[in-house]
C-alpha positions as CSV (number, residue, x, y, z in Angstrom):
1,M,11.6,-15.4,-13.9
2,L,13.7,-13.4,-10.7
3,S,17.1,-14.9,-10.8
4,G,18.7,-16.9,-8.0
5,T,20.6,-13.4,-6.7
6,I,17.6,-11.3,-7.2
7,L,15.3,-13.3,-5.4
8,L,17.8,-13.6,-2.5
9,L,18.3,-9.6,-2.4
10,L,14.1,-9.7,-2.2
11,T,14.0,-12.2,0.2
12,A,17.0,-10.4,2.5
13,L,15.1,-7.6,2.4
14,G,11.6,-8.6,3.7
15,A,13.2,-10.7,5.9
16,A,15.0,-7.6,7.2
17,N,11.9,-5.6,8.3
18,I,8.8,-8.7,9.1
19,A,10.4,-9.1,12.5
20,F,8.7,-5.3,13.0
21,A,5.0,-5.9,11.8
22,Q,2.2,-4.9,13.7
23,T,-1.5,-3.9,12.8
24,N,-1.0,-0.4,14.1
25,I,-4.6,-1.2,15.5
26,T,-6.0,0.1,18.8
27,A,-7.6,-3.0,20.8
28,N,-9.9,-0.8,22.6
29,A,-11.5,0.5,19.4
30,C,-12.3,-3.0,18.0
31,A,-15.5,-4.7,18.2
32,D,-14.1,-7.3,20.5
33,P,-11.0,-6.1,22.1
34,S,-10.0,-9.3,24.1
35,A,-11.0,-11.5,21.2
36,F,-8.6,-9.1,19.3
37,T,-5.8,-9.1,21.9
38,S,-5.7,-12.5,22.5
39,C,-5.8,-12.9,18.4
40,T,-2.8,-11.2,17.6
41,T,-0.6,-12.0,20.8
42,Q,-2.0,-15.6,19.3
43,A,-0.7,-14.6,15.5
44,L,3.0,-13.2,16.9
45,T,4.1,-16.5,19.1
46,A,3.1,-18.3,16.2
47,S,5.1,-16.4,13.9
48,T,7.8,-15.8,16.0
49,G,8.3,-19.7,16.8
50,C,7.9,-20.4,13.0
51,M,11.1,-18.1,12.3
52,N,13.2,-19.7,14.9
53,L,12.7,-23.4,13.5
54,C,14.3,-21.3,10.1
55,A,17.4,-21.3,11.5
56,G,18.3,-18.7,9.5
57,N,17.3,-19.1,6.0
58,K,15.5,-15.7,4.7
59,I,13.1,-17.8,2.8
60,C,11.7,-19.6,5.4
61,V,11.4,-16.3,7.8
62,L,10.0,-14.3,4.9
63,G,7.0,-17.6,4.8
64,C,6.5,-16.7,8.4
65,G,5.9,-13.5,8.0
66,C,3.5,-13.8,5.7
67,A,1.5,-16.6,7.7
68,M,1.9,-13.8,10.3
69,Y,-0.3,-10.5,7.8
70,Q,-2.3,-12.9,7.1
71,S,-3.6,-14.4,10.8
72,Y,-3.2,-10.2,11.4
73,M,-5.9,-9.4,8.7
74,N,-8.1,-12.7,9.9
75,C,-7.4,-11.5,14.1
76,V,-9.0,-8.0,11.9
77,A,-12.1,-9.7,10.1
78,E,-13.1,-11.7,13.2
79,S,-12.8,-9.0,16.3
80,C,-11.8,-5.9,14.6
81,W,-14.1,-6.1,11.6
82,N,-15.8,-2.4,12.7
83,Q,-11.9,-1.0,11.6
84,A,-11.4,-3.3,8.8
85,Y,-11.9,0.3,6.3
86,S,-9.3,2.6,8.6
87,C,-6.0,3.8,7.8
88,E,-4.7,1.4,10.0
89,Y,-5.8,-1.4,8.5
90,D,-5.0,0.0,4.8
91,E,-1.5,0.8,6.0
92,L,-1.8,-3.5,7.5
93,V,-2.7,-4.3,3.7
94,A,0.6,-2.2,2.6
95,E,3.0,-3.4,4.5
96,Y,2.0,-6.6,3.8
97,F,2.4,-6.3,-0.3
98,L,5.6,-4.8,0.8
99,E,6.8,-8.0,2.8
100,C,5.5,-10.9,1.3
101,P,6.0,-11.4,-2.3
102,T,3.9,-13.8,-3.0
103,A,0.7,-11.2,-1.9
104,T,-2.0,-11.9,-4.5
105,E,-5.5,-9.8,-4.3
106,P,-8.0,-10.3,-3.4
107,I,-7.6,-9.2,0.3
108,P,-10.9,-9.2,2.9
109,Y,-12.5,-5.5,3.2
110,W,-10.0,-4.0,1.0
111,P,-10.0,-2.5,-0.8
112,A,-12.7,0.0,0.9
113,P,-15.6,1.2,-1.2
114,D,-15.9,5.2,-2.1
115,N,-17.4,7.1,1.4
116,A,-17.2,3.6,4.0
117,P,-18.2,3.5,6.9
118,A,-15.4,4.2,9.4
119,G,-13.3,4.8,6.1
120,C,-9.7,6.2,6.0
121,S,-9.9,10.1,4.8
122,C,-7.7,8.9,1.3
123,N,-8.7,5.6,0.0
124,L,-5.5,3.8,0.5
125,G,-5.9,0.5,-0.9
126,K,-7.3,2.0,-4.2
127,V,-3.8,4.2,-4.4
128,L,-2.1,1.4,-4.0
129,Q,-3.8,-0.8,-6.0
130,S,-2.8,1.7,-8.4
131,V,0.5,2.0,-7.7
132,L,0.9,-1.9,-8.1
133,N,-1.2,-2.0,-11.2
134,A,1.6,0.6,-12.4
135,Q,4.2,-2.1,-11.3
136,K,2.7,-5.1,-13.9
137,E,2.2,-2.2,-16.4
138,Y,6.2,-1.1,-16.6
139,N,7.0,-5.2,-16.8
140,S,4.7,-5.4,-19.2
141,C,5.8,-2.5,-21.3
142,I,9.2,-3.4,-21.5
143,T,8.8,-7.5,-22.1
144,N,6.7,-6.3,-24.9
145,N,9.7,-4.1,-26.6
146,T,10.1,-5.9,-29.7
147,S,12.0,-3.1,-31.8
148,T,15.4,-3.7,-33.6
149,S,16.7,0.0,-33.3
150,V,19.0,-0.4,-29.8
151,I,18.5,3.7,-29.9
152,E,14.3,3.3,-30.0
153,L,15.0,0.0,-27.8
154,S,16.4,2.4,-25.4
155,N,13.8,5.0,-25.9
156,K,10.8,2.8,-25.1
157,D,12.5,1.3,-21.9
158,T,12.6,5.0,-21.0
159,A,9.2,5.9,-21.3
160,C,7.9,2.5,-19.7
161,G,10.0,3.9,-16.8
162,C,8.5,6.9,-17.1
163,C,5.2,5.9,-17.3
164,E,4.5,3.8,-14.3
165,V,6.6,6.9,-12.1
166,S,3.8,9.1,-13.6
167,A,0.7,6.3,-13.4
168,G,1.3,6.0,-9.5
169,L,2.5,10.0,-8.3
170,S,-1.1,10.5,-10.8
171,A,-2.8,8.1,-8.9
172,M,-2.1,9.6,-5.5
173,Y,-3.1,13.4,-7.1
174,E,-6.5,12.2,-8.8
175,T,-7.6,9.4,-5.9
176,C,-7.0,11.7,-3.2
177,P,-6.8,15.6,-4.6
178,D,-7.0,17.6,-0.7
179,T,-4.3,14.8,0.9
180,I,-0.7,15.3,1.1
181,P,1.1,13.5,-1.4
182,A,3.8,12.3,0.9
183,K,1.0,11.1,3.6
184,M,0.5,8.6,0.3
185,G,3.9,7.6,-0.1
186,A,4.6,10.0,-2.7
187,D,8.1,10.9,-2.9
188,L,8.8,7.4,-1.3
189,W,7.5,6.1,-4.7
190,L,9.3,8.5,-6.7
191,N,12.6,7.7,-4.9
192,T,12.3,4.2,-4.8
193,A,10.6,4.1,-8.8
194,T,13.1,5.6,-10.5
195,L,15.8,4.0,-8.2
196,Y,16.6,7.6,-7.2
197,G,17.3,8.6,-9.9
198,A,19.7,6.4,-11.6
199,V,17.4,4.7,-13.8
200,I,14.6,7.3,-14.8
201,D,16.0,10.6,-14.5
202,W,12.0,11.9,-13.6
203,D,13.0,15.6,-14.6
204,T,13.3,14.6,-18.0
205,C,10.6,12.2,-18.8
206,G,8.3,15.5,-19.7
207,S,9.9,15.1,-23.3
208,V,9.9,11.6,-23.1
209,L,6.2,11.9,-22.3
210,D,5.1,14.2,-25.3
211,N,6.8,11.3,-27.7
212,Y,5.4,8.4,-25.9
213,K,1.4,8.2,-24.7
214,C,1.7,6.1,-21.9
215,P,-1.9,4.2,-23.0
216,N,-0.6,3.2,-26.3
217,L,2.5,1.4,-23.6
218,G,-0.1,-0.2,-22.3
219,F,-1.3,1.6,-19.2
220,A,-4.6,1.7,-17.9
221,P,-5.9,5.1,-16.7
222,P,-4.0,5.9,-13.3
223,S,-7.6,6.3,-11.0
224,S,-11.3,5.7,-11.5
225,N,-11.3,10.1,-11.5
226,S,-8.4,10.4,-14.4
227,S,-7.2,9.9,-17.2
228,T,-4.4,11.9,-17.3
229,F,-0.7,10.9,-17.1
230,Y,1.1,13.7,-15.4
231,K,4.9,15.3,-16.1
232,P,7.1,16.9,-14.1
233,N,6.0,20.3,-12.8
234,S,2.3,20.0,-14.1
235,F,1.0,18.7,-11.2
236,P,-2.4,20.3,-9.3
237,A,-1.8,22.1,-6.0
238,N,-0.2,19.4,-3.1
239,G,-3.2,18.4,-1.1
240,T,-3.1,20.1,2.6
241,Q,-5.0,17.5,4.8
242,T,-3.1,14.3,6.9
243,L,-4.7,11.0,7.0
244,Y,-7.8,10.7,9.7
245,N,-10.2,8.2,10.2
246,T,-13.8,9.7,9.3
247,G,-16.1,7.8,11.1
248,A,-16.6,6.5,15.2
249,A,-15.3,3.1,15.6
250,T,-19.2,2.0,15.9
251,A,-20.1,4.0,12.9
252,L,-19.9,-0.4,11.1
253,T,-22.9,-1.7,13.0
254,A,-21.8,-5.2,11.2
255,P,-19.1,-7.3,9.8
256,P,-18.6,-6.2,5.8
257,S,-18.4,-9.5,4.4
258,G,-21.0,-11.1,6.7
259,S,-20.8,-13.3,10.0
260,V,-19.4,-16.2,7.9
261,F,-16.9,-16.0,5.2
262,S,-13.8,-17.4,3.0
263,W,-10.5,-15.9,1.5
264,S,-7.4,-17.6,0.2
265,Q,-3.3,-17.0,-0.3
266,S,-1.0,-19.0,-1.9
267,S,-2.8,-22.6,-1.1
268,V,-4.3,-21.5,1.8
269,T,-7.3,-20.9,2.8
270,Y,-9.3,-19.1,5.5
271,T,-12.4,-19.1,7.1
272,V,-13.4,-16.3,9.1
273,T,-16.4,-16.5,11.7
274,A,-16.6,-13.1,13.0
275,S,-17.3,-12.0,16.6
276,P,-20.8,-9.7,17.8
277,W,-20.0,-7.0,19.4
278,K,-18.6,-6.9,22.5
279,N,-17.0,-3.1,23.2
280,N,-19.0,-1.0,25.7
281,E,-16.8,1.9,25.5
282,V,-15.5,3.2,22.7
283,K,-16.8,6.3,22.4
284,A,-17.6,8.3,19.3
285,T,-16.3,11.4,20.4
286,G,-12.4,12.0,19.0
287,T,-10.9,13.0,16.5
288,G,-7.6,12.0,14.3
289,E,-4.9,14.1,14.2
290,S,-1.2,14.6,12.6
291,D,1.6,16.9,12.2
292,G,1.3,15.6,8.4
293,S,5.0,17.5,8.1
294,G,6.5,15.8,4.7
295,T,9.1,16.9,2.3
296,G,8.3,17.8,-1.8
297,T,10.6,15.9,-4.4
298,A,10.8,16.7,-8.4
299,G,7.7,19.0,-8.7
300,A,5.4,16.1,-7.6
301,A,5.4,14.8,-4.4
302,G,5.4,17.8,-1.8
303,A,3.8,19.0,2.0
304,S,3.5,21.5,3.7
305,K,2.9,21.4,8.0
306,T,-1.5,21.2,9.1
307,S,-3.5,19.7,10.9
308,S,-6.7,17.7,10.6
309,T,-9.7,16.7,12.7
310,G,-12.6,15.0,11.7
311,A,-15.8,12.6,13.6
312,A,-12.9,10.0,13.6
313,T,-12.1,7.4,16.3
314,S,-10.6,7.3,19.9
315,L,-7.3,6.3,17.4
316,K,-4.7,8.9,17.3
317,Q,-3.7,8.9,13.4
318,S,0.5,9.2,12.9
319,V,0.9,7.5,9.5
320,S,3.5,8.0,7.0
321,V,2.5,5.3,4.1
322,V,5.2,3.2,2.5
323,W,4.5,1.8,-0.7
324,L,7.9,0.7,-1.3
325,P,7.8,-1.4,-5.1
326,V,11.0,-3.8,-4.0
327,L,10.4,-5.9,-7.2
328,T,9.9,-3.0,-9.8
329,V,13.9,-2.0,-8.1
330,L,15.2,-5.5,-8.3
331,A,13.7,-5.4,-11.9
332,K,15.3,-2.1,-12.7
333,I,18.7,-3.5,-11.1
334,M,18.8,-6.2,-13.2
335,I,18.4,-4.6,-16.6
336,A,20.6,-1.5,-15.9
């Protein structure tokens, strides 16, 4: 259970960013552009009204923000379901997990199936799912440390942290080996999971991971592609592709979950009715582009300037995904 001080820090972080939430999905690429615009406008208006009633109470603001993200996801499911596997939707879900501490799986359409029509060039949902699992495994790892030796307790806690960092980074490199690691949030994950080196010194994790095997500490394989937990300076070469949607906006021809489905978050259950296709303007002739710039960190997350094009939607991509592990950072502050 988080202490009152930590909970206030968490809600302050979420409330500070919640006002900047947006879907990043352009209505003109949606199955029903008019309905999507109307839906997101209503979601924003409702959340603003909700926050105005909070009188500065950060927990209240955070709750309004959680509801706003849920409304945005409902808007996608209702009238922009053809973009449900896109990079933009993956980013929206990532922001939801970042800003809303009560966010839980399952989430509609997330993570996308492999090779999904109109999907993202990197399955960011799978990457984030691996990072979230690494956070949970870290918490279990330090909780299950029952040694009576102070030195062994410290050494094992360090090993738990090194495995957590490695699990997140290894998932990125193995899930999307061709993608620039920084575009998957590798640099930010490394910085925040180690608390910028103040709690875990990633450069020294090589020898730690020689002495402790992450699976023995309760960590699952980082990805479905590999069970390798990479050590500092042992990672494969960085990918060079940026993020882009792999198919035209018309590639998904029917709502993935059917015309009507339900999903739940916390104590709320939503029933979603998908709109039929009403967009006569979308053309399958666009490309997804980005300069792909990024910087490397500690032998793990790096990038080189590149540009990638593909049979993408008419949207321009310039996505730098943020997987900020707030709960992990605050937990480490508590035990540091």
